VMD Tcl script that draws the C-alpha trace (Angstrom):
set ca {
  {-0.55 -1.88 15.39}
  {0.89 1.38 14.12}
  {3.50 -0.39 11.97}
  {0.68 -1.92 9.94}
  {-0.85 1.47 9.12}
  {0.05 3.60 6.13}
  {-0.92 7.09 4.99}
  {-1.55 7.68 1.31}
  {-1.82 11.15 -0.22}
  {-3.10 11.60 -3.78}
  {-3.00 14.93 -5.59}
  {-3.66 16.23 -9.10}
  {-6.24 17.67 -11.44}
  {-9.73 16.44 -10.64}
  {-11.24 13.86 -12.98}
  {-13.58 10.90 -12.91}
  {-12.21 7.63 -11.54}
  {-9.50 8.69 -9.09}
  {-11.07 7.17 -5.97}
  {-12.15 4.09 -7.92}
  {-8.67 3.55 -9.39}
  {-6.79 3.87 -6.12}
  {-9.40 1.82 -4.23}
  {-9.18 -0.92 -6.86}
  {-5.41 -1.11 -6.44}
  {-5.77 -1.29 -2.65}
  {-8.36 -4.08 -2.97}
  {-6.06 -6.08 -5.25}
  {-3.30 -5.73 -2.63}
  {-5.70 -6.72 0.19}
  {-5.20 -3.36 1.93}
  {-8.09 -2.07 4.04}
  {-9.12 1.60 3.90}
  {-9.83 2.75 7.46}
  {-10.36 6.46 6.87}
  {-10.56 8.68 3.82}
  {-10.74 12.44 3.37}
  {-10.90 14.30 0.10}
  {-11.41 17.79 -1.17}
  {-11.27 19.75 -4.38}
  {-9.55 23.12 -4.41}
  {-9.93 25.03 -7.68}
  {-10.03 21.89 -9.87}
  {-7.20 20.31 -7.82}
  {-8.11 17.00 -6.18}
  {-6.49 16.07 -2.84}
  {-7.19 12.85 -0.95}
  {-5.67 11.34 2.18}
  {-6.27 7.74 3.21}
  {-5.37 5.83 6.36}
  {-5.00 2.15 5.50}
  {-4.20 -1.11 7.25}
  {-1.73 -3.39 5.46}
  {-1.68 -6.18 8.08}
  {-3.72 -8.60 5.92}
  {-1.74 -8.00 2.75}
  {0.78 -10.58 1.56}
  {2.71 -7.74 -0.08}
  {5.61 -5.79 1.39}
  {5.32 -2.08 2.14}
  {7.68 -1.45 -0.78}
  {5.47 -3.40 -3.21}
  {2.32 -1.67 -1.96}
  {3.97 1.73 -2.38}
  {5.24 0.90 -5.88}
  {1.83 -0.35 -7.02}
  {0.05 2.74 -5.66}
  {2.53 5.09 -7.30}
  {2.07 3.20 -10.60}
  {-1.71 3.42 -10.23}
  {-1.42 7.14 -9.58}
  {0.76 7.62 -12.65}
  {-1.84 5.81 -14.77}
  {-4.43 8.27 -13.42}
  {-2.17 11.30 -13.95}
  {-1.92 11.83 -10.19}
  {0.93 12.19 -7.71}
  {0.87 9.60 -4.92}
  {2.85 9.59 -1.68}
  {2.84 6.59 0.64}
  {4.38 6.50 4.09}
  {4.17 4.44 7.23}
  {1.94 6.04 9.85}
  {4.54 5.54 12.59}
  {7.07 7.59 10.58}
  {4.46 10.28 9.88}
  {3.62 10.45 13.60}
  {7.28 10.78 14.59}
  {7.86 13.51 12.00}
  {4.98 15.52 13.47}
  {5.91 15.11 17.13}
  {7.87 17.98 18.62}
}
mol new
graphics top color blue
foreach p $ca { graphics top sphere $p radius 0.5 }
foreach p [lrange $ca 0 end-1] q [lrange $ca 1 end] { graphics top cylinder $p $q radius 0.2 }
display resetview
């Protein structure tokens, strides 16, 4: 279901451990990564993830807070939004 999907965007200077750190947080929250795209543009790391939160016992708010905290620990900016909201924002 679309309400159980979230989009995560991570951005910042490239360094070792970004994917591992975010993935570890998602695993602890029992959030499944369904798709992942990443690129590096002039030493700037950008990653987008589509995840399923249906098996997590945590609320969307808790998941978002934990991912933002994980990003801060990595020196990265993290944005988390529900896929259904993202889809509505991009529908004209």
